[in-house]
One Martini backbone bead per residue (centre of mass of N, CA, C, O) as a GRO file, in nm:
protein
  484
    1UNK     BB    1  11.267   4.519  11.166
    2UNK     BB    2  11.329   4.848  11.119
    3UNK     BB    3  11.395   5.106  11.372
    4UNK     BB    4  11.274   5.446  11.416
    5UNK     BB    5  11.316   5.775  11.533
    6UNK     BB    6  11.090   6.046  11.551
    7UNK     BB    7  11.200   6.358  11.647
    8UNK     BB    8  10.997   6.586  11.791
    9UNK     BB    9  10.959   6.954  11.795
   10UNK     BB   10  10.890   7.175  11.522
   11UNK     BB   11  10.692   6.922  11.373
   12UNK     BB   12  10.347   6.909  11.390
   13UNK     BB   13  10.350   6.688  11.132
   14UNK     BB   14  10.303   6.497  10.816
   15UNK     BB   15  10.339   6.711  10.607
   16UNK     BB   16  10.626   6.793  10.484
   17UNK     BB   17  10.849   6.594  10.639
   18UNK     BB   18  11.175   6.535  10.631
   19UNK     BB   19  11.238   6.330  10.858
   20UNK     BB   20  11.002   6.138  10.808
   21UNK     BB   21  11.069   6.069  10.514
   22UNK     BB   22  11.350   5.949  10.571
   23UNK     BB   23  11.266   5.729  10.771
   24UNK     BB   24  11.071   5.581  10.566
   25UNK     BB   25  11.298   5.516  10.355
   26UNK     BB   26  11.477   5.327  10.580
   27UNK     BB   27  11.211   5.229  10.748
   28UNK     BB   28  10.940   5.033  10.878
   29UNK     BB   29  10.969   5.154  11.172
   30UNK     BB   30  10.794   5.411  11.372
   31UNK     BB   31  10.879   5.648  11.640
   32UNK     BB   32  10.692   5.898  11.770
   33UNK     BB   33  10.870   6.162  11.946
   34UNK     BB   34  10.809   6.345  12.254
   35UNK     BB   35  10.989   6.589  12.457
   36UNK     BB   36  10.950   6.728  12.764
   37UNK     BB   37  11.132   7.011  12.815
   38UNK     BB   38  11.212   7.193  13.089
   39UNK     BB   39  11.356   7.431  12.951
   40UNK     BB   40  11.115   7.504  12.754
   41UNK     BB   41  10.896   7.531  12.963
   42UNK     BB   42  11.034   7.765  13.119
   43UNK     BB   43  11.029   7.974  12.874
   44UNK     BB   44  10.693   7.993  12.914
   45UNK     BB   45  10.708   8.168  13.157
   46UNK     BB   46  10.611   8.378  13.379
   47UNK     BB   47  10.704   8.593  13.627
   48UNK     BB   48  10.512   8.417  13.839
   49UNK     BB   49  10.554   8.101  13.712
   50UNK     BB   50  10.360   8.075  13.509
   51UNK     BB   51  10.216   7.965  13.223
   52UNK     BB   52  10.174   8.030  12.911
   53UNK     BB   53   9.994   7.986  12.611
   54UNK     BB   54  10.204   7.848  12.428
   55UNK     BB   55  10.221   7.572  12.575
   56UNK     BB   56   9.921   7.502  12.564
   57UNK     BB   57   9.910   7.504  12.250
   58UNK     BB   58  10.114   7.281  12.210
   59UNK     BB   59   9.950   7.056  12.351
   60UNK     BB   60   9.723   7.069  12.148
   61UNK     BB   61   9.910   6.984  11.910
   62UNK     BB   62   9.979   6.703  12.019
   63UNK     BB   63   9.691   6.592  12.015
   64UNK     BB   64   9.647   6.626  11.717
   65UNK     BB   65   9.880   6.448  11.623
   66UNK     BB   66   9.785   6.190  11.758
   67UNK     BB   67   9.524   6.170  11.592
   68UNK     BB   68   9.667   6.151  11.314
   69UNK     BB   69   9.831   5.898  11.378
   70UNK     BB   70   9.591   5.706  11.444
   71UNK     BB   71   9.470   5.724  11.151
   72UNK     BB   72   9.764   5.562  11.055
   73UNK     BB   73   9.847   5.349  11.302
   74UNK     BB   74   9.951   5.536  11.527
   75UNK     BB   75  10.152   5.727  11.776
   76UNK     BB   76  10.236   5.919  12.051
   77UNK     BB   77  10.548   5.950  12.214
   78UNK     BB   78  10.583   6.041  12.559
   79UNK     BB   79  10.821   6.250  12.734
   80UNK     BB   80  10.989   6.352  13.050
   81UNK     BB   81  11.286   6.549  13.007
   82UNK     BB   82  11.597   6.510  12.926
   83UNK     BB   83  11.702   6.441  12.617
   84UNK     BB   84  11.993   6.325  12.682
   85UNK     BB   85  11.841   6.092  12.846
   86UNK     BB   86  11.576   5.990  12.711
   87UNK     BB   87  11.653   5.915  12.416
   88UNK     BB   88  11.878   5.700  12.449
   89UNK     BB   89  11.710   5.518  12.634
   90UNK     BB   90  11.482   5.461  12.434
   91UNK     BB   91  11.648   5.355  12.199
   92UNK     BB   92  11.760   5.109  12.351
   93UNK     BB   93  11.492   4.983  12.453
   94UNK     BB   94  11.365   4.951  12.137
   95UNK     BB   95  11.592   4.918  11.911
   96UNK     BB   96  11.706   5.157  11.765
   97UNK     BB   97  11.892   5.255  11.477
   98UNK     BB   98  11.757   5.554  11.463
   99UNK     BB   99  11.759   5.918  11.443
  100UNK     BB  100  11.512   6.167  11.345
  101UNK     BB  101  11.564   6.526  11.266
  102UNK     BB  102  11.498   6.865  11.287
  103UNK     BB  103  11.631   7.160  11.267
  104UNK     BB  104  11.774   7.407  11.482
  105UNK     BB  105  11.905   7.766  11.580
  106UNK     BB  106  11.948   7.786  11.857
  107UNK     BB  107  12.177   7.765  12.101
  108UNK     BB  108  12.036   7.537  12.249
  109UNK     BB  109  11.975   7.349  12.006
  110UNK     BB  110  12.265   7.314  11.899
  111UNK     BB  111  12.380   7.189  12.157
  112UNK     BB  112  12.181   6.956  12.190
  113UNK     BB  113  12.231   6.822  11.906
  114UNK     BB  114  12.531   6.773  11.933
  115UNK     BB  115  12.510   6.587  12.180
  116UNK     BB  116  12.321   6.377  12.048
  117UNK     BB  117  12.513   6.268  11.844
  118UNK     BB  118  12.726   6.167  12.047
  119UNK     BB  119  12.545   5.981  12.221
  120UNK     BB  120  12.426   5.796  12.000
  121UNK     BB  121  12.693   5.711  11.855
  122UNK     BB  122  12.819   5.593  12.124
  123UNK     BB  123  12.572   5.353  12.106
  124UNK     BB  124  12.511   5.286  11.786
  125UNK     BB  125  12.327   5.538  11.696
  126UNK     BB  126  12.191   5.699  11.452
  127UNK     BB  127  12.211   6.052  11.338
  128UNK     BB  128  11.957   6.258  11.171
  129UNK     BB  129  11.957   6.571  11.004
  130UNK     BB  130  11.730   6.850  10.894
  131UNK     BB  131  11.590   7.054  10.672
  132UNK     BB  132  11.266   7.247  10.772
  133UNK     BB  133  11.215   7.535  10.915
  134UNK     BB  134  11.330   7.611  10.633
  135UNK     BB  135  11.413   7.676  10.311
  136UNK     BB  136  11.680   7.847  10.401
  137UNK     BB  137  11.989   7.851  10.511
  138UNK     BB  138  12.265   8.020  10.610
  139UNK     BB  139  12.462   7.858  10.411
  140UNK     BB  140  12.299   7.955  10.145
  141UNK     BB  141  12.276   8.277  10.233
  142UNK     BB  142  12.514   8.433  10.044
  143UNK     BB  143  12.735   8.614   9.934
  144UNK     BB  144  12.972   8.642   9.685
  145UNK     BB  145  13.187   8.644   9.938
  146UNK     BB  146  13.058   8.444  10.168
  147UNK     BB  147  12.861   8.623  10.330
  148UNK     BB  148  12.654   8.733  10.552
  149UNK     BB  149  12.357   8.895  10.613
  150UNK     BB  150  12.241   9.234  10.757
  151UNK     BB  151  12.043   9.281  10.513
  152UNK     BB  152  11.746   9.221  10.364
  153UNK     BB  153  11.741   9.283  10.055
  154UNK     BB  154  11.986   9.105   9.966
  155UNK     BB  155  11.878   8.851  10.091
  156UNK     BB  156  11.627   8.819   9.918
  157UNK     BB  157  11.767   8.798   9.652
  158UNK     BB  158  11.918   8.536   9.724
  159UNK     BB  159  11.668   8.370   9.802
  160UNK     BB  160  11.518   8.383   9.526
  161UNK     BB  161  11.758   8.241   9.353
  162UNK     BB  162  11.693   7.985   9.482
  163UNK     BB  163  11.610   7.674   9.481
  164UNK     BB  164  11.321   7.488   9.542
  165UNK     BB  165  11.190   7.258   9.721
  166UNK     BB  166  11.018   6.986   9.757
  167UNK     BB  167  10.734   6.803   9.839
  168UNK     BB  168  10.595   6.597  10.095
  169UNK     BB  169  10.396   6.354  10.162
  170UNK     BB  170  10.179   6.203  10.344
  171UNK     BB  171  10.138   5.934  10.513
  172UNK     BB  172   9.919   5.652  10.506
  173UNK     BB  173  10.127   5.485  10.693
  174UNK     BB  174  10.220   5.381  11.039
  175UNK     BB  175  10.458   5.180  11.200
  176UNK     BB  176  10.399   5.107  11.553
  177UNK     BB  177  10.485   4.981  11.831
  178UNK     BB  178  10.279   4.873  12.103
  179UNK     BB  179  10.517   4.841  12.342
  180UNK     BB  180  10.543   5.142  12.374
  181UNK     BB  181  10.572   5.368  12.608
  182UNK     BB  182  10.339   5.629  12.737
  183UNK     BB  183  10.253   5.923  12.825
  184UNK     BB  184  10.036   6.142  12.883
  185UNK     BB  185   9.909   6.416  12.759
  186UNK     BB  186   9.915   6.706  12.880
  187UNK     BB  187   9.767   6.956  13.035
  188UNK     BB  188   9.757   7.270  13.140
  189UNK     BB  189   9.684   7.194  13.435
  190UNK     BB  190   9.923   7.000  13.498
  191UNK     BB  191  10.121   7.276  13.478
  192UNK     BB  192   9.972   7.541  13.556
  193UNK     BB  193   9.839   7.664  13.303
  194UNK     BB  194   9.773   7.930  13.075
  195UNK     BB  195   9.528   7.995  12.870
  196UNK     BB  196   9.378   8.133  12.627
  197UNK     BB  197   9.084   8.302  12.633
  198UNK     BB  198   9.098   8.371  12.296
  199UNK     BB  199   9.159   8.179  12.070
  200UNK     BB  200   9.232   8.226  11.734
  201UNK     BB  201   9.291   7.909  11.702
  202UNK     BB  202   9.363   7.601  11.606
  203UNK     BB  203   9.587   7.329  11.707
  204UNK     BB  204   9.667   7.225  11.380
  205UNK     BB  205   9.717   7.104  11.071
  206UNK     BB  206   9.434   7.142  10.955
  207UNK     BB  207   9.410   7.445  11.036
  208UNK     BB  208   9.650   7.542  10.877
  209UNK     BB  209   9.549   7.457  10.593
  210UNK     BB  210   9.285   7.618  10.606
  211UNK     BB  211   9.400   7.897  10.642
  212UNK     BB  212   9.575   7.902  10.391
  213UNK     BB  213   9.353   7.853  10.179
  214UNK     BB  214   9.176   8.101  10.252
  215UNK     BB  215   9.396   8.315  10.199
  216UNK     BB  216   9.463   8.227   9.896
  217UNK     BB  217   9.177   8.275   9.761
  218UNK     BB  218   9.205   8.622   9.834
  219UNK     BB  219   9.345   8.803  10.067
  220UNK     BB  220   9.637   8.813   9.940
  221UNK     BB  221   9.565   9.034   9.717
  222UNK     BB  222   9.527   9.261   9.970
  223UNK     BB  223   9.784   9.274  10.150
  224UNK     BB  224   9.929   9.540  10.075
  225UNK     BB  225   9.678   9.715  10.192
  226UNK     BB  226   9.591   9.542  10.473
  227UNK     BB  227   9.847   9.472  10.666
  228UNK     BB  228   9.824   9.764  10.845
  229UNK     BB  229   9.521   9.687  10.938
  230UNK     BB  230   9.393   9.576  11.239
  231UNK     BB  231   9.073   9.574  11.167
  232UNK     BB  232   9.151   9.377  10.956
  233UNK     BB  233   9.150   9.058  10.773
  234UNK     BB  234   9.476   9.066  10.646
  235UNK     BB  235   9.583   8.821  10.786
  236UNK     BB  236   9.685   8.481  10.809
  237UNK     BB  237   9.777   8.356  11.082
  238UNK     BB  238  10.058   8.155  11.054
  239UNK     BB  239  10.275   8.180  11.282
  240UNK     BB  240  10.198   7.956  11.486
  241UNK     BB  241  10.237   7.724  11.279
  242UNK     BB  242  10.532   7.777  11.207
  243UNK     BB  243  10.651   7.763  11.489
  244UNK     BB  244  10.534   7.442  11.523
  245UNK     BB  245  10.506   7.292  11.241
  246UNK     BB  246  10.200   7.259  11.117
  247UNK     BB  247  10.364   7.396  10.885
  248UNK     BB  248  10.542   7.449  10.609
  249UNK     BB  249  10.728   7.681  10.437
  250UNK     BB  250  10.699   7.536  10.165
  251UNK     BB  251  10.394   7.528  10.156
  252UNK     BB  252  10.351   7.833  10.175
  253UNK     BB  253  10.516   7.907   9.922
  254UNK     BB  254  10.364   7.730   9.719
  255UNK     BB  255  10.091   7.869   9.755
  256UNK     BB  256  10.190   8.151   9.666
  257UNK     BB  257  10.276   8.070   9.382
  258UNK     BB  258   9.993   7.992   9.290
  259UNK     BB  259   9.864   8.271   9.346
  260UNK     BB  260  10.049   8.419   9.144
  261UNK     BB  261   9.960   8.251   8.881
  262UNK     BB  262   9.636   8.361   8.949
  263UNK     BB  263   9.655   8.652   8.932
  264UNK     BB  264   9.453   8.920   8.809
  265UNK     BB  265   9.685   9.140   8.894
  266UNK     BB  266   9.926   9.349   9.002
  267UNK     BB  267   9.814   9.403   9.286
  268UNK     BB  268   9.795   9.104   9.357
  269UNK     BB  269  10.095   9.046   9.326
  270UNK     BB  270  10.185   9.236   9.549
  271UNK     BB  271  10.052   9.084   9.777
  272UNK     BB  272  10.214   8.824   9.748
  273UNK     BB  273  10.496   8.948   9.774
  274UNK     BB  274  10.459   9.055  10.063
  275UNK     BB  275  10.409   8.778  10.194
  276UNK     BB  276  10.671   8.648  10.115
  277UNK     BB  277  10.845   8.856  10.263
  278UNK     BB  278  10.767   8.741  10.548
  279UNK     BB  279  10.904   8.471  10.511
  280UNK     BB  280  11.187   8.594  10.469
  281UNK     BB  281  11.215   8.742  10.738
  282UNK     BB  282  11.214   8.488  10.906
  283UNK     BB  283  11.483   8.373  10.775
  284UNK     BB  284  11.662   8.612  10.837
  285UNK     BB  285  11.647   8.575  11.151
  286UNK     BB  286  11.763   8.290  11.155
  287UNK     BB  287  12.044   8.367  11.037
  288UNK     BB  288  12.118   8.570  11.254
  289UNK     BB  289  12.109   8.370  11.494
  290UNK     BB  290  12.312   8.156  11.385
  291UNK     BB  291  12.550   8.379  11.344
  292UNK     BB  292  12.435   8.553  11.628
  293UNK     BB  293  12.406   8.449  11.946
  294UNK     BB  294  12.429   8.729  12.106
  295UNK     BB  295  12.121   8.826  12.064
  296UNK     BB  296  12.014   8.677  12.332
  297UNK     BB  297  12.178   8.909  12.522
  298UNK     BB  298  12.187   9.137  12.289
  299UNK     BB  299  12.294   9.335  12.061
  300UNK     BB  300  12.386   9.322  11.741
  301UNK     BB  301  12.502   9.606  11.821
  302UNK     BB  302  12.699   9.623  12.093
  303UNK     BB  303  12.708   9.932  12.154
  304UNK     BB  304  12.391   9.930  12.251
  305UNK     BB  305  12.442   9.815  12.541
  306UNK     BB  306  12.504  10.122  12.652
  307UNK     BB  307  12.232  10.199  12.694
  308UNK     BB  308  12.059  10.447  12.906
  309UNK     BB  309  11.795  10.363  13.042
  310UNK     BB  310  11.538  10.566  13.204
  311UNK     BB  311  11.389  10.407  13.441
  312UNK     BB  312  11.404  10.431  13.736
  313UNK     BB  313  11.130  10.424  13.971
  314UNK     BB  314  10.889  10.363  13.739
  315UNK     BB  315  10.897  10.079  13.610
  316UNK     BB  316  10.667   9.905  13.729
  317UNK     BB  317  10.434  10.096  13.652
  318UNK     BB  318  10.493  10.124  13.350
  319UNK     BB  319  10.500   9.823  13.276
  320UNK     BB  320  10.212   9.751  13.371
  321UNK     BB  321  10.067   9.946  13.183
  322UNK     BB  322  10.165   9.815  12.926
  323UNK     BB  323  10.077   9.516  12.975
  324UNK     BB  324   9.754   9.617  13.041
  325UNK     BB  325   9.652   9.866  12.878
  326UNK     BB  326   9.741  10.175  13.049
  327UNK     BB  327   9.881  10.443  12.882
  328UNK     BB  328   9.681  10.643  12.693
  329UNK     BB  329   9.734  10.474  12.423
  330UNK     BB  330   9.511  10.311  12.235
  331UNK     BB  331   9.682  10.137  12.035
  332UNK     BB  332   9.853  10.007  12.252
  333UNK     BB  333   9.629   9.897  12.439
  334UNK     BB  334   9.484   9.720  12.233
  335UNK     BB  335   9.723   9.535  12.165
  336UNK     BB  336   9.776   9.422  12.448
  337UNK     BB  337   9.492   9.307  12.491
  338UNK     BB  338   9.497   9.114  12.255
  339UNK     BB  339   9.735   8.942  12.348
  340UNK     BB  340   9.623   8.860  12.631
  341UNK     BB  341   9.359   8.720  12.504
  342UNK     BB  342   9.494   8.550  12.230
  343UNK     BB  343   9.819   8.539  12.152
  344UNK     BB  344   9.793   8.789  11.952
  345UNK     BB  345   9.949   9.028  11.707
  346UNK     BB  346   9.973   9.270  11.511
  347UNK     BB  347  10.244   9.380  11.343
  348UNK     BB  348  10.214   9.684  11.366
  349UNK     BB  349  10.164   9.668  11.677
  350UNK     BB  350  10.436   9.554  11.754
  351UNK     BB  351  10.593   9.806  11.678
  352UNK     BB  352  10.441  10.010  11.857
  353UNK     BB  353  10.477   9.877  12.135
  354UNK     BB  354  10.785   9.857  12.129
  355UNK     BB  355  10.848  10.153  12.087
  356UNK     BB  356  10.708  10.258  12.341
  357UNK     BB  357  10.876  10.118  12.554
  358UNK     BB  358  11.182  10.215  12.452
  359UNK     BB  359  11.100  10.531  12.336
  360UNK     BB  360  10.897  10.636  12.569
  361UNK     BB  361  10.958  10.474  12.846
  362UNK     BB  362  11.261  10.378  12.862
  363UNK     BB  363  11.270  10.060  12.825
  364UNK     BB  364  11.414   9.782  12.794
  365UNK     BB  365  11.371   9.571  12.528
  366UNK     BB  366  11.417   9.290  12.679
  367UNK     BB  367  11.159   9.307  12.848
  368UNK     BB  368  10.958   9.292  12.611
  369UNK     BB  369  11.057   9.037  12.476
  370UNK     BB  370  10.978   8.851  12.713
  371UNK     BB  371  10.677   8.910  12.720
  372UNK     BB  372  10.607   8.810  12.440
  373UNK     BB  373  10.707   8.517  12.487
  374UNK     BB  374  10.482   8.464  12.707
  375UNK     BB  375  10.211   8.555  12.523
  376UNK     BB  376  10.280   8.418  12.252
  377UNK     BB  377  10.204   8.166  12.030
  378UNK     BB  378  10.457   8.271  11.826
  379UNK     BB  379  10.692   8.243  12.006
  380UNK     BB  380  11.011   8.342  11.866
  381UNK     BB  381  11.326   8.397  11.897
  382UNK     BB  382  11.414   8.512  11.623
  383UNK     BB  383  11.164   8.701  11.556
  384UNK     BB  384  11.137   8.850  11.823
  385UNK     BB  385  11.423   8.959  11.839
  386UNK     BB  386  11.436   9.098  11.562
  387UNK     BB  387  11.196   9.290  11.600
  388UNK     BB  388  11.295   9.437  11.856
  389UNK     BB  389  11.568   9.536  11.741
  390UNK     BB  390  11.454   9.700  11.511
  391UNK     BB  391  11.273   9.894  11.682
  392UNK     BB  392  11.506   9.980  11.890
  393UNK     BB  393  11.778  10.028  11.707
  394UNK     BB  394  11.995   9.747  11.744
  395UNK     BB  395  12.004   9.605  11.475
  396UNK     BB  396  12.020   9.539  11.124
  397UNK     BB  397  11.963   9.803  11.056
  398UNK     BB  398  12.143  10.068  10.941
  399UNK     BB  399  11.931  10.336  11.048
  400UNK     BB  400  11.698  10.309  11.314
  401UNK     BB  401  11.722  10.490  11.575
  402UNK     BB  402  11.530  10.742  11.459
  403UNK     BB  403  11.290  10.551  11.481
  404UNK     BB  404  10.979  10.700  11.606
  405UNK     BB  405  10.683  10.614  11.690
  406UNK     BB  406  10.368  10.764  11.656
  407UNK     BB  407  10.082  10.649  11.787
  408UNK     BB  408   9.871  10.855  11.682
  409UNK     BB  409   9.949  10.875  11.377
  410UNK     BB  410   9.938  10.571  11.324
  411UNK     BB  411   9.639  10.537  11.396
  412UNK     BB  412   9.520  10.729  11.185
  413UNK     BB  413   9.636  10.568  10.942
  414UNK     BB  414   9.546  10.245  11.039
  415UNK     BB  415   9.278  10.357  11.237
  416UNK     BB  416   9.074  10.600  11.154
  417UNK     BB  417   8.788  10.496  11.308
  418UNK     BB  418   8.864  10.299  11.562
  419UNK     BB  419   8.788   9.991  11.546
  420UNK     BB  420   9.015   9.854  11.700
  421UNK     BB  421   9.002  10.011  11.962
  422UNK     BB  422   8.701   9.944  12.029
  423UNK     BB  423   8.732   9.637  12.051
  424UNK     BB  424   8.952   9.661  12.311
  425UNK     BB  425   8.811   9.952  12.416
  426UNK     BB  426   8.510   9.995  12.553
  427UNK     BB  427   8.548  10.282  12.694
  428UNK     BB  428   8.570  10.410  12.374
  429UNK     BB  429   8.311  10.357  12.200
  430UNK     BB  430   8.182  10.679  12.221
  431UNK     BB  431   8.409  10.811  12.086
  432UNK     BB  432   8.495  11.027  11.877
  433UNK     BB  433   8.696  11.017  11.607
  434UNK     BB  434   8.867  11.282  11.673
  435UNK     BB  435   8.949  11.129  11.976
  436UNK     BB  436   9.024  10.820  11.979
  437UNK     BB  437   9.361  10.865  11.984
  438UNK     BB  438   9.305  11.139  12.192
  439UNK     BB  439   9.113  11.153  12.464
  440UNK     BB  440   9.256  11.387  12.633
  441UNK     BB  441   9.133  11.616  12.420
  442UNK     BB  442   8.868  11.614  12.539
  443UNK     BB  443   8.620  11.775  12.631
  444UNK     BB  444   8.417  11.758  12.899
  445UNK     BB  445   8.146  11.728  12.746
  446UNK     BB  446   8.239  11.488  12.570
  447UNK     BB  447   8.308  11.293  12.794
  448UNK     BB  448   8.024  11.281  12.908
  449UNK     BB  449   7.879  11.184  12.645
  450UNK     BB  450   8.082  10.920  12.619
  451UNK     BB  451   8.148  10.793  12.905
  452UNK     BB  452   8.462  10.926  12.927
  453UNK     BB  453   8.680  10.973  13.183
  454UNK     BB  454   8.972  11.107  13.214
  455UNK     BB  455   9.119  10.922  13.485
  456UNK     BB  456   8.883  10.698  13.516
  457UNK     BB  457   8.811  10.523  13.245
  458UNK     BB  458   9.078  10.656  13.123
  459UNK     BB  459   9.394  10.717  13.079
  460UNK     BB  460   9.631  10.921  13.082
  461UNK     BB  461   9.915  10.990  12.957
  462UNK     BB  462  10.220  10.888  13.070
  463UNK     BB  463  10.347  11.047  12.821
  464UNK     BB  464  10.535  11.259  12.612
  465UNK     BB  465  10.631  11.197  12.304
  466UNK     BB  466  10.808  11.442  12.223
  467UNK     BB  467  10.991  11.425  12.470
  468UNK     BB  468  11.085  11.125  12.441
  469UNK     BB  469  11.215  11.147  12.169
  470UNK     BB  470  11.446  11.334  12.252
  471UNK     BB  471  11.564  11.148  12.474
  472UNK     BB  472  11.633  10.895  12.300
  473UNK     BB  473  11.821  11.036  12.096
  474UNK     BB  474  12.035  11.113  12.310
  475UNK     BB  475  12.113  10.829  12.385
  476UNK     BB  476  12.219  10.754  12.105
  477UNK     BB  477  12.421  10.983  12.071
  478UNK     BB  478  12.605  10.899  12.304
  479UNK     BB  479  12.688  10.625  12.186
  480UNK     BB  480  12.791  10.726  11.908
  481UNK     BB  481  13.012  10.914  12.023
  482UNK     BB  482  13.166  10.669  12.167
  483UNK     BB  483  13.126  10.523  11.854
  484UNK     BB  484  13.246  10.640  11.561
   0.00000   0.00000   0.00000
């Protein structure tokens, strides 16, 4: 009987898995293999050397996948080491005829997979890779002139126009030889990892499908109105599942299309359309990364690498205040504390916190990008990098450099009664609504009555937003003047 390896990377699921479906079509025996790559484990480390919650959450996902595999007669084969060494050795050891895997698009992944093709085929083992991480790859979404898009709107138009692939069912049974050795799936403690203190949700394909179904049942119809309000449960929170492939983007899109077909009115249709738009943003950033690998090292628009962020001597103190939610700007602090506690942050708050770091504190956006990758369960190179570059004003948007979010006015607009702020900043719980987003403006007697003395119970603002806005615009003006 013919044996193939299903090399699992960012596809921790059985349903609608392109590589798995192809392997089952060609072979009777399947060995599901996950290799704990030291390079990728290192990427999840915090500055102090400890591992962040994303890796621990991924390990939970591996355990869930192993449980699902055992339910259909199989199991997860786990190795630890360099894939270029471990995979060919395992394939030769077990007599595998071929290796099947789904493509990834980071510079590291592209180099790794290209080497793997050469190594496997050099020893007579076929290597097959497939589109799975996205609905449409960069080679599919091109302009009429055959060029990649650097602006979202025309990209989405081209993405919408393409036919969508069908879904593959989960296998009912998987035959895996019992003689293949596997190490135990490590726990977070085995790697000295830090798990999220309050995980937002369970790491499994079943939880992904449950989350998606519950969101599609009703909340998606209000998404256009609720998506910018962090105090509301208006988000699907599907990003961690998409990041690790616990659900496919095709499944997510298909569910949204069904919701659209049953939408009760135009406003509900708008909600679905906005949510689909977020799926397309994800793929937009994937094609930007695939086409422009230099974004992992600097700005999409290289002239902005010359920005002279005025870090000065205060960087460690300013950065620590931002990381720990002690900036004196409640919406920023609440968002950072939410991320540190749960491994997730509302998208509107991601923009606000990112803008505050690089345009108020004048700290290089790449420092914030790295911190988000350490702390987020959905930390994804393409989306995290794209989002930070967009907010920092150095990315794909045509003229975003002058967009500087005012955290106080944004908070008034999107968290008007301070419910989100109070949830994450208990020291502000009794502050009246009129001062909740600018507690430093409270009169002394109000501070006393609220039990919140600014400078003691909650910090005064680190910087003056209006002053910093002028400063950052001058930094951009200097770069643009030097690059007319």
